[in-house]
BALOBA-1460 file (C-alpha; in Angstrom, 3 decimals):
// residues 95
<rec num="1" residu="m" x="-11.232" y="3.399" z="-14.380"/>
<rec num="2" residu="t" x="-13.178" y="1.718" z="-11.584"/>
<rec num="3" residu="v" x="-11.787" y="1.282" z="-8.125"/>
<rec num="4" residu="d" x="-11.312" y="-2.394" z="-8.684"/>
<rec num="5" residu="e" x="-9.448" y="-1.854" z="-11.865"/>
<rec num="6" residu="a" x="-7.315" y="0.828" z="-10.119"/>
<rec num="7" residu="l" x="-6.580" y="-1.542" z="-7.289"/>
<rec num="8" residu="a" x="-5.600" y="-4.350" z="-9.658"/>
<rec num="9" residu="r" x="-3.295" y="-2.065" z="-11.608"/>
<rec num="10" residu="l" x="-1.690" y="-0.619" z="-8.461"/>
<rec num="11" residu="r" x="-1.035" y="-4.186" z="-7.311"/>
<rec num="12" residu="e" x="0.778" y="-4.858" z="-10.602"/>
<rec num="13" residu="e" x="2.810" y="-1.731" z="-10.360"/>
<rec num="14" residu="l" x="3.703" y="-2.534" z="-6.715"/>
<rec num="15" residu="e" x="4.812" y="-6.045" z="-7.735"/>
<rec num="16" residu="t" x="6.975" y="-4.479" z="-10.507"/>
<rec num="17" residu="a" x="8.514" y="-2.240" z="-7.848"/>
<rec num="18" residu="g" x="9.258" y="-5.242" z="-5.609"/>
<rec num="19" residu="v" x="6.457" y="-4.925" z="-3.146"/>
<rec num="20" residu="p" x="4.565" y="-8.258" z="-2.768"/>
<rec num="21" residu="t" x="0.764" y="-7.866" z="-2.798"/>
<rec num="22" residu="e" x="-0.648" y="-11.305" z="-3.429"/>
<rec num="23" residu="d" x="-1.048" y="-12.188" z="0.263"/>
<rec num="24" residu="r" x="-1.867" y="-8.625" z="1.456"/>
<rec num="25" residu="d" x="-5.366" y="-7.879" z="2.802"/>
<rec num="26" residu="v" x="-7.758" y="-5.597" z="0.991"/>
<rec num="27" residu="w" x="-10.429" y="-4.012" z="3.187"/>
<rec num="28" residu="y" x="-13.586" y="-2.446" z="1.990"/>
<rec num="29" residu="l" x="-14.711" y="-0.735" z="5.179"/>
<rec num="30" residu="t" x="-15.319" y="2.595" z="3.371"/>
<rec num="31" residu="e" x="-16.090" y="3.648" z="-0.230"/>
<rec num="32" residu="e" x="-12.335" y="3.502" z="-0.743"/>
<rec num="33" residu="p" x="-10.784" y="0.097" z="-0.299"/>
<rec num="34" residu="f" x="-7.427" y="0.011" z="1.204"/>
<rec num="35" residu="l" x="-4.449" y="-2.405" z="0.868"/>
<rec num="36" residu="s" x="-2.516" y="-3.297" z="4.000"/>
<rec num="37" residu="l" x="1.150" y="-3.664" z="3.021"/>
<rec num="38" residu="a" x="3.181" y="-3.468" z="6.130"/>
<rec num="39" residu="p" x="2.894" y="-2.266" z="9.747"/>
<rec num="40" residu="g" x="1.763" y="1.386" z="9.509"/>
<rec num="41" residu="l" x="1.593" y="1.260" z="5.727"/>
<rec num="42" residu="v" x="-1.898" y="1.161" z="4.180"/>
<rec num="43" residu="v" x="-2.826" y="2.439" z="0.761"/>
<rec num="44" residu="f" x="-6.169" y="3.683" z="-0.065"/>
<rec num="45" residu="v" x="-7.611" y="3.651" z="-3.613"/>
<rec num="46" residu="g" x="-10.425" y="5.808" z="-4.731"/>
<rec num="47" residu="v" x="-11.774" y="7.204" z="-7.945"/>
<rec num="48" residu="r" x="-12.395" y="10.625" z="-6.521"/>
<rec num="49" residu="r" x="-9.103" y="11.063" z="-4.461"/>
<rec num="50" residu="g" x="-6.803" y="8.621" z="-6.359"/>
<rec num="51" residu="v" x="-4.140" y="6.711" z="-4.304"/>
<rec num="52" residu="r" x="-3.065" y="7.944" z="-0.892"/>
<rec num="53" residu="w" x="-0.790" y="6.586" z="1.829"/>
<rec num="54" residu="p" x="0.958" y="7.801" z="5.078"/>
<rec num="55" residu="m" x="4.453" y="9.172" z="4.695"/>
<rec num="56" residu="k" x="7.181" y="8.779" z="7.433"/>
<rec num="57" residu="n" x="6.475" y="12.277" z="8.755"/>
<rec num="58" residu="g" x="2.798" y="11.388" z="9.405"/>
<rec num="59" residu="q" x="1.412" y="13.383" z="6.536"/>
<rec num="60" residu="w" x="-0.480" y="11.781" z="3.723"/>
<rec num="61" residu="r" x="0.741" y="11.587" z="0.116"/>
<rec num="62" residu="e" x="-1.869" y="11.594" z="-2.642"/>
<rec num="63" residu="l" x="-1.515" y="10.949" z="-6.368"/>
<rec num="64" residu="p" x="-4.221" y="10.618" z="-9.038"/>
<rec num="65" residu="l" x="-4.939" y="7.229" z="-10.609"/>
<rec num="66" residu="d" x="-3.092" y="8.114" z="-13.773"/>
<rec num="67" residu="r" x="0.136" y="8.117" z="-11.860"/>
<rec num="68" residu="l" x="-0.006" y="4.588" z="-10.255"/>
<rec num="69" residu="s" x="3.571" y="3.603" z="-11.276"/>
<rec num="70" residu="e" x="4.892" y="6.799" z="-9.683"/>
<rec num="71" residu="a" x="2.850" y="5.952" z="-6.575"/>
<rec num="72" residu="a" x="4.366" y="2.378" z="-6.482"/>
<rec num="73" residu="a" x="7.872" y="3.776" z="-6.900"/>
<rec num="74" residu="l" x="7.287" y="6.077" z="-3.827"/>
<rec num="75" residu="i" x="5.594" y="3.369" z="-1.733"/>
<rec num="76" residu="a" x="8.294" y="0.739" z="-2.305"/>
<rec num="77" residu="p" x="11.025" y="2.337" z="-0.149"/>
<rec num="78" residu="l" x="8.489" y="2.886" z="2.631"/>
<rec num="79" residu="y" x="7.490" y="-0.744" z="2.461"/>
<rec num="80" residu="r" x="11.047" y="-2.035" z="2.575"/>
<rec num="81" residu="e" x="11.801" y="0.235" z="5.599"/>
<rec num="82" residu="r" x="8.722" y="-0.808" z="7.519"/>
<rec num="83" residu="m" x="9.123" y="-4.465" z="6.720"/>
<rec num="84" residu="s" x="12.712" y="-4.546" z="7.778"/>
<rec num="85" residu="g" x="11.769" y="-3.795" z="11.345"/>
<rec num="86" residu="a" x="8.891" y="-6.265" z="11.192"/>
<rec num="87" residu="e" x="11.163" y="-9.067" z="10.071"/>
<rec num="88" residu="r" x="13.536" y="-8.556" z="12.980"/>
<rec num="89" residu="a" x="10.751" y="-8.533" z="15.548"/>
<rec num="90" residu="p" x="10.756" y="-11.635" z="17.736"/>
<rec num="91" residu="q" x="7.973" y="-14.094" z="17.171"/>
<rec num="92" residu="a" x="5.572" y="-14.789" z="19.987"/>
<rec num="93" residu="e" x="5.832" y="-18.100" z="21.631"/>
<rec num="94" residu="p" x="2.842" y="-20.104" z="22.801"/>
<rec num="95" residu="v" x="2.330" y="-20.139" z="26.538"/>
């Protein structure tokens, strides 16, 4: 599986888990692209290291590419938690 294939499959799994990905940025600043899902929640995808993302305690969780549905199920509650705070944040007003 290539990185692009893994990223596409991860997006499908996240969508199934209720995490929207169609308008989320994908960055290719390193050899591992990362998907920016919510404030403080980025998911790196790589052939060598699989999928990894930061947990609430600051540690990183990592799963191999053959466990993308499990990764999506673990990422979904983090997404909902982090987006609930972002949705309540007041919007900036023009000066």
